[in-house]
C-alpha positions as a Python dict, from the first residue, in 0.01 Angstrom:
ca = {
    (1, 'M'): (0, 0, 0),
    (2, 'K'): (-287, 232, -85),
    (3, 'S'): (-83, 419, -347),
    (4, 'A'): (31, 93, -505),
    (5, 'T'): (-329, -25, -523),
    (6, 'R'): (-441, 299, -684),
    (7, 'S'): (-155, 294, -936),
    (8, 'S'): (-253, -53, -1054),
    (9, 'R'): (-627, 13, -1074),
    (10, 'R'): (-769, 51, -1424),
    (11, 'V'): (-866, 400, -1537),
    (12, 'G'): (-1238, 437, -1602),
    (13, 'Y'): (-1326, 592, -1939),
    (14, 'A'): (-1634, 740, -2100),
    (15, 'V'): (-1631, 734, -2482),
    (16, 'V'): (-1801, 1043, -2624),
    (17, 'G'): (-1924, 1004, -2982),
    (18, 'L'): (-2029, 664, -3113),
    (19, 'G'): (-1962, 686, -3486),
    (20, 'S'): (-1794, 428, -3704),
    (21, 'L'): (-1446, 480, -3556),
    (22, 'A'): (-1575, 423, -3204),
    (23, 'E'): (-1770, 115, -3310),
    (24, 'R'): (-1493, -45, -3517),
    (25, 'A'): (-1184, 47, -3318),
    (26, 'I'): (-1213, 242, -2994),
    (27, 'L'): (-1480, 45, -2808),
    (28, 'P'): (-1340, -299, -2908),
    (29, 'A'): (-996, -186, -2783),
    (30, 'F'): (-1113, -195, -2423),
    (31, 'R'): (-1141, -573, -2449),
    (32, 'Q'): (-762, -600, -2485),
    (33, 'S'): (-671, -311, -2259),
    (34, 'R'): (-473, -388, -1943),
    (35, 'K'): (-500, -47, -1775),
    (36, 'S'): (-830, 96, -1900),
    (37, 'K'): (-1194, 13, -1838),
    (38, 'L'): (-1502, 124, -2030),
    (39, 'I'): (-1752, 276, -1787),
    (40, 'A'): (-1985, 483, -2006),
    (41, 'V'): (-2076, 578, -2361),
    (42, 'V'): (-2226, 906, -2483),
    (43, 'S'): (-2408, 970, -2812),
    (44, 'H'): (-2650, 1216, -2971),
    (45, 'D'): (-2880, 915, -3017),
    (46, 'G'): (-3010, 753, -2699),
    (47, 'D'): (-3101, 426, -2870),
    (48, 'R'): (-2753, 395, -3016),
    (49, 'A'): (-2596, 472, -2680),
    (50, 'L'): (-2801, 195, -2517),
    (51, 'H'): (-2715, -51, -2795),
    (52, 'M'): (-2342, 24, -2774),
    (53, 'A'): (-2343, 5, -2394),
    (54, 'R'): (-2493, -340, -2408),
    (55, 'R'): (-2269, -458, -2692),
    (56, 'F'): (-1944, -340, -2533),
    (57, 'V'): (-2044, -392, -2168),
    (58, 'A'): (-2047, -32, -2051),
    (59, 'A'): (-2224, 18, -1719),
    (60, 'E'): (-2379, 352, -1819),
    (61, 'C'): (-2507, 523, -2133),
    (62, 'Y'): (-2597, 888, -2191),
    (63, 'T'): (-2706, 1131, -2459),
    (64, 'Y'): (-2529, 1460, -2521),
    (65, 'D'): (-2810, 1629, -2325),
    (66, 'D'): (-2697, 1424, -2023),
    (67, 'Y'): (-2324, 1481, -2074),
    (68, 'D'): (-2291, 1658, -1739),
    (69, 'S'): (-2440, 1354, -1566),
    (70, 'C'): (-2176, 1138, -1730),
    (71, 'L'): (-1904, 1377, -1615),
    (72, 'S'): (-2030, 1355, -1258),
    (73, 'H'): (-2005, 974, -1251),
    (74, 'P'): (-1743, 889, -987),
    (75, 'Q'): (-1592, 599, -1186),
    (76, 'V'): (-1538, 808, -1500),
    (77, 'E'): (-1185, 944, -1466),
    (78, 'A'): (-1118, 1021, -1833),
    (79, 'V'): (-1314, 1087, -2150),
    (80, 'Y'): (-1218, 971, -2497),
    (81, 'I'): (-1367, 1231, -2731),
    (82, 'A'): (-1447, 1072, -3068),
    (83, 'S'): (-1730, 1300, -3177),
    (84, 'V'): (-1738, 1525, -3484),
    (85, 'N'): (-1440, 1759, -3496),
    (86, 'G'): (-1648, 2071, -3439),
    (87, 'A'): (-1764, 1940, -3100),
    (88, 'H'): (-1420, 1855, -2958),
    (89, 'A'): (-1344, 2189, -2794),
    (90, 'E'): (-1674, 2231, -2612),
    (91, 'Q'): (-1679, 1871, -2490),
    (92, 'A'): (-1316, 1884, -2376),
    (93, 'V'): (-1358, 2212, -2189),
    (94, 'R'): (-1663, 2076, -2005),
    (95, 'A'): (-1476, 1757, -1917),
    (96, 'A'): (-1180, 1954, -1783),
    (97, 'A'): (-1412, 2168, -1569),
    (98, 'A'): (-1546, 1843, -1420),
    (99, 'R'): (-1185, 1735, -1343),
    (100, 'K'): (-1183, 1458, -1601),
    (101, 'H'): (-873, 1383, -1806),
    (102, 'V'): (-916, 1420, -2184),
    (103, 'L'): (-802, 1191, -2467),
    (104, 'C'): (-916, 1356, -2791),
    (105, 'E'): (-926, 1222, -3144),
    (106, 'K'): (-743, 1404, -3417),
    (107, 'P'): (-772, 1666, -3547),
    (108, 'M'): (-774, 1824, -3204),
    (109, 'A'): (-1028, 2091, -3306),
    (110, 'N'): (-1135, 2303, -3603),
    (111, 'T'): (-918, 2607, -3523),
    (112, 'V'): (-606, 2702, -3332),
    (113, 'E'): (-821, 2918, -3105),
    (114, 'E'): (-1035, 2617, -3009),
    (115, 'C'): (-721, 2415, -2941),
    (116, 'Q'): (-592, 2690, -2714),
    (117, 'R'): (-918, 2686, -2518),
    (118, 'M'): (-878, 2312, -2464),
    (119, 'V'): (-515, 2341, -2350),
    (120, 'E'): (-595, 2630, -2116),
    (121, 'A'): (-898, 2455, -1964),
    (122, 'C'): (-701, 2137, -1892),
    (123, 'R'): (-415, 2336, -1743),
    (124, 'A'): (-649, 2546, -1528),
    (125, 'H'): (-824, 2242, -1384),
    (126, 'G'): (-513, 2027, -1341),
    (127, 'V'): (-611, 1746, -1580),
    (128, 'L'): (-414, 1579, -1858),
    (129, 'L'): (-483, 1625, -2229),
    (130, 'M'): (-359, 1382, -2492),
    (131, 'I'): (-429, 1369, -2867),
    (132, 'A'): (-502, 1029, -3016),
    (133, 'Y'): (-209, 977, -3254),
    (134, 'R'): (-147, 603, -3272),
    (135, 'K'): (188, 645, -3446),
    (136, 'Y'): (357, 740, -3118),
    (137, 'F'): (300, 384, -2991),
    (138, 'E'): (300, 168, -3306),
    (139, 'P'): (623, -42, -3333),
    (140, 'A'): (699, 6, -3703),
    (141, 'S'): (675, 384, -3678),
    (142, 'L'): (886, 384, -3363),
    (143, 'A'): (1152, 179, -3542),
    (144, 'L'): (1158, 424, -3832),
    (145, 'K'): (1188, 720, -3596),
    (146, 'R'): (1478, 555, -3408),
    (147, 'M'): (1669, 483, -3729),
    (148, 'V'): (1628, 841, -3847),
    (149, 'A'): (1729, 978, -3504),
    (150, 'K'): (2043, 762, -3501),
    (151, 'G'): (2147, 910, -3835),
    (152, 'E'): (2132, 580, -4025),
    (153, 'L'): (2000, 758, -4337),
    (154, 'G'): (2256, 1038, -4314),
    (155, 'R'): (2143, 1394, -4376),
    (156, 'L'): (1776, 1393, -4476),
    (157, 'K'): (1664, 1546, -4803),
    (158, 'L'): (1308, 1449, -4901),
    (159, 'I'): (1005, 1290, -4740),
    (160, 'H'): (707, 1166, -4940),
    (161, 'S'): (380, 1067, -4775),
    (162, 'A'): (15, 1017, -4866),
    (163, 'F'): (-308, 895, -4711),
    (164, 'T'): (-613, 843, -4931),
    (165, 'L'): (-961, 702, -4882),
    (166, 'N'): (-1259, 674, -5115),
    (167, 'L'): (-1514, 828, -4881),
    (168, 'P'): (-1841, 637, -4908),
    (169, 'A'): (-2150, 832, -5007),
    (170, 'D'): (-2360, 726, -4710),
    (171, 'K'): (-2531, 898, -4419),
    (172, 'A'): (-2261, 798, -4172),
    (173, 'S'): (-1998, 990, -4371),
    (174, 'A'): (-2210, 1300, -4434),
    (175, 'W'): (-2053, 1500, -4151),
    (176, 'H'): (-1713, 1475, -4323),
    (177, 'L'): (-1852, 1703, -4595),
    (178, 'S'): (-1958, 1982, -4357),
    (179, 'Q'): (-1712, 2261, -4286),
    (180, 'S'): (-1869, 2342, -3950),
    (181, 'L'): (-1871, 1980, -3830),
    (182, 'A'): (-1540, 1862, -3977),
    (183, 'G'): (-1333, 2179, -4006),
    (184, 'G'): (-1205, 2068, -4348),
    (185, 'G'): (-1196, 1766, -4574),
    (186, 'S'): (-931, 1512, -4662),
    (187, 'L'): (-649, 1724, -4520),
    (188, 'V'): (-780, 1737, -4162),
    (189, 'D'): (-905, 1377, -4164),
    (190, 'L'): (-617, 1207, -4350),
    (191, 'G'): (-345, 1461, -4428),
    (192, 'V'): (-305, 1526, -4057),
    (193, 'Y'): (-121, 1192, -4036),
    (194, 'P'): (171, 1290, -4264),
    (195, 'V'): (183, 1633, -4097),
    (196, 'S'): (189, 1495, -3743),
    (197, 'T'): (409, 1193, -3811),
    (198, 'V'): (680, 1385, -3995),
    (199, 'R'): (689, 1656, -3727),
    (200, 'W'): (728, 1378, -3469),
    (201, 'I'): (998, 1190, -3661),
    (202, 'L'): (1204, 1501, -3735),
    (203, 'G'): (1147, 1669, -3398),
    (204, 'T'): (1131, 2009, -3570),
    (205, 'E'): (862, 2246, -3693),
    (206, 'P'): (795, 2337, -4058),
    (207, 'L'): (886, 2687, -4166),
    (208, 'E'): (681, 2727, -4484),
    (209, 'A'): (381, 2569, -4655),
    (210, 'A'): (273, 2552, -5018),
    (211, 'A'): (-30, 2366, -5147),
    (212, 'V'): (-293, 2307, -5412),
    (213, 'A'): (-646, 2174, -5357),
    (214, 'W'): (-886, 2043, -5619),
    (215, 'T'): (-1195, 1833, -5674),
    (216, 'V'): (-1352, 1638, -5957),
    (217, 'D'): (-1690, 1638, -5776),
    (218, 'P'): (-1763, 2002, -5687),
    (219, 'K'): (-2128, 1933, -5601),
    (220, 'R'): (-2035, 1683, -5330),
    (221, 'F'): (-1724, 1865, -5211),
    (222, 'S'): (-1874, 2214, -5206),
    (223, 'E'): (-1765, 2292, -4847),
    (224, 'V'): (-1452, 2085, -4788),
    (225, 'D'): (-1151, 1968, -4984),
    (226, 'E'): (-1152, 1640, -5176),
    (227, 'N'): (-782, 1637, -5272),
    (228, 'V'): (-484, 1831, -5138),
    (229, 'A'): (-116, 1820, -5232),
    (230, 'F'): (115, 2013, -5002),
    (231, 'W'): (480, 2090, -4942),
    (232, 'L'): (626, 2168, -4601),
    (233, 'T'): (980, 2302, -4573),
    (234, 'F'): (1158, 2212, -4248),
    (235, 'P'): (1487, 2343, -4107),
    (236, 'D'): (1804, 2220, -4282),
    (237, 'G'): (1616, 2213, -4612),
    (238, 'V'): (1415, 1894, -4554),
    (239, 'V'): (1093, 1899, -4759),
    (240, 'L'): (781, 1693, -4702),
    (241, 'Q'): (572, 1632, -5012),
    (242, 'G'): (235, 1516, -4881),
    (243, 'S'): (-107, 1445, -5025),
    (244, 'S'): (-453, 1342, -4911),
    (245, 'S'): (-771, 1245, -5091),
    (246, 'F'): (-1132, 1153, -5019),
    (247, 'G'): (-1172, 1028, -5377),
    (248, 'A'): (-906, 757, -5420),
    (249, 'A'): (-885, 399, -5298),
    (250, 'Q'): (-741, 358, -4950),
    (251, 'T'): (-366, 363, -4930),
    (252, 'S'): (-103, 518, -4708),
    (253, 'F'): (274, 536, -4720),
    (254, 'L'): (568, 725, -4574),
    (255, 'R'): (907, 737, -4746),
    (256, 'V'): (1214, 913, -4602),
    (257, 'H'): (1517, 987, -4823),
    (258, 'G'): (1865, 1069, -4691),
    (259, 'E'): (2218, 1090, -4828),
    (260, 'R'): (2303, 732, -4719),
    (261, 'G'): (1974, 564, -4801),
    (262, 'W'): (1597, 556, -4777),
    (263, 'L'): (1327, 390, -4570),
    (264, 'A'): (958, 337, -4644),
    (265, 'L'): (663, 237, -4428),
    (266, 'D'): (369, 87, -4615),
    (267, 'P'): (92, 91, -4510),
    (268, 'A'): (181, 379, -4285),
    (269, 'Y'): (-138, 505, -4124),
    (270, 'A'): (-445, 282, -4158),
    (271, 'Y'): (-502, 66, -3851),
    (272, 'M'): (-523, -314, -3817),
    (273, 'Y'): (-283, -386, -4104),
    (274, 'E'): (46, -571, -4116),
    (275, 'R'): (316, -309, -4169),
    (276, 'R'): (630, -338, -4380),
    (277, 'L'): (936, -123, -4311),
    (278, 'F'): (1180, -151, -4600),
    (279, 'G'): (1449, 38, -4787),
    (280, 'E'): (1820, 51, -4857),
    (281, 'I'): (2103, 194, -4645),
    (282, 'D'): (2463, 206, -4762),
    (283, 'G'): (2377, -43, -5035),
    (284, 'Q'): (2222, -292, -4794),
    (285, 'R'): (1855, -384, -4822),
    (286, 'V'): (1632, -340, -4517),
    (287, 'Q'): (1307, -530, -4479),
    (288, 'R'): (1106, -589, -4162),
    (289, 'Y'): (747, -697, -4104),
    (290, 'Y'): (530, -596, -3810),
    (291, 'P'): (209, -791, -3748),
    (292, 'A'): (-126, -616, -3722),
    (293, 'M'): (-206, -528, -3363),
    (294, 'E'): (-461, -351, -3149),
    (295, 'E'): (-316, -1, -3167),
    (296, 'F'): (-606, 171, -2990),
    (297, 'S'): (-561, -32, -2672),
    (298, 'M'): (-195, 73, -2666),
    (299, 'E'): (-308, 435, -2688),
    (300, 'L'): (-569, 394, -2413),
    (301, 'D'): (-319, 229, -2181),
    (302, 'A'): (-48, 486, -2248),
    (303, 'F'): (-283, 762, -2136),
    (304, 'A'): (-404, 557, -1839),
    (305, 'D'): (-41, 510, -1733),
    (306, 'C'): (18, 885, -1749),
    (307, 'I'): (-291, 943, -1533),
    (308, 'R'): (-182, 692, -1270),
    (309, 'R'): (179, 810, -1262),
    (310, 'G'): (106, 1182, -1295),
    (311, 'R'): (316, 1220, -1609),
    (312, 'R'): (261, 1453, -1903),
    (313, 'P'): (133, 1253, -2200),
    (314, 'E'): (288, 1248, -2543),
    (315, 'P'): (143, 1365, -2774),
    (316, 'D'): (-10, 1638, -2562),
    (317, 'G'): (-246, 1919, -2659),
    (318, 'W'): (45, 2132, -2773),
    (319, 'Q'): (124, 1879, -3046),
    (320, 'G'): (-238, 1872, -3157),
    (321, 'L'): (-250, 2251, -3165),
    (322, 'R'): (66, 2268, -3375),
    (323, 'D'): (-81, 2028, -3631),
    (324, 'V'): (-394, 2241, -3663),
    (325, 'A'): (-176, 2551, -3711),
    (326, 'V'): (22, 2376, -3985),
    (327, 'M'): (-294, 2260, -4163),
    (328, 'Q'): (-441, 2610, -4149),
    (329, 'A'): (-122, 2735, -4317),
    (330, 'I'): (-163, 2467, -4585),
    (331, 'Y'): (-521, 2578, -4652),
    (332, 'R'): (-411, 2940, -4668),
    (333, 'A'): (-134, 2855, -4915),
    (334, 'A'): (-381, 2667, -5138),
    (335, 'Q'): (-627, 2956, -5128),
    (336, 'E'): (-372, 3230, -5191),
    (337, 'K'): (-179, 3020, -5446),
    (338, 'H'): (165, 3097, -5308),
    (339, 'P'): (385, 2970, -5022),
    (340, 'V'): (309, 3108, -4676),
    (341, 'P'): (505, 3098, -4350),
    (342, 'V'): (392, 2854, -4082),
    (343, 'P'): (339, 3045, -3756),
    (344, 'N'): (593, 2940, -3494),
    (345, 'N'): (503, 3191, -3222),
    (346, 'L'): (271, 2944, -3050),
    (347, 'V'): (462, 2819, -2749),
    (348, 'G'): (400, 2614, -2440),
    (349, 'S'): (225, 2294, -2339),
    (350, 'E'): (-24, 2193, -2075),
    (351, 'T'): (103, 2072, -1743),
    (352, 'G'): (-24, 1795, -1523),
}
């Protein structure tokens, strides 16, 4: 009886980092969550932490200076790290040392080495680590993955994907333009979605990367990339042509081409939109609509379920690490102006 009670009890979360994503999407998701409960919020700004705690009914609020106090709270079982990218590794390692499970926003960290520290810390302390990729739980993307896996498109040839956003020139977005805080520009913030999603759909790792990066506003984008176009070559000759931009109106799409047909998802990545999955297979049109839904609550509850059942989450830290490795290869290819191999000697995953 006791184990059944524990397995049904909601997992208590602390949300670390209270920027626009947390305010618009993560914190509101707890209202629709069935397996997760907001216990605490943590911010660099004490006034903002207090305001968000009151607005979203969190029992406790902390500043980064009091992060250890948050981690010692007995009702906080997991942290959702939504801070600037450059802070992910340090905050995750500290959470793991306090025996708290870690759900971390993408990109996982700024470097492969930081990702490895996170994976090793979670493994050493016996806690779970999951990376916040909504596509693993979103119905339209799952349907596309199933159709590809069943061979409905035949042998795959080409995949096209893009995610663009006209980054506003305001104080809230300033950290996106800092290499130390963000780890990169449009590629790590937006291009990570095509990279991660296509790896997930294909179930294979890219072998080679080629890329170009450019800007039309070098003063603003002096540290990070504004626009990137990249090519990833996968086994069996499948090629992803991807692009990301901080200077174009918001749009996102994913289009998969095979010998028997093609399928497209549009919009593919932005949240809280109705999604359309359409295409043509063997001469027959395909068109399905998926209503907008609370994708972040699905993500929270998936991780909570893993915690309660003691199961390894998907996507785990290994998947986040691989995406960072691929993006570093893309940056290297753009800098060196020739294709480069994607390292595939990074093996393993955390346990828990």
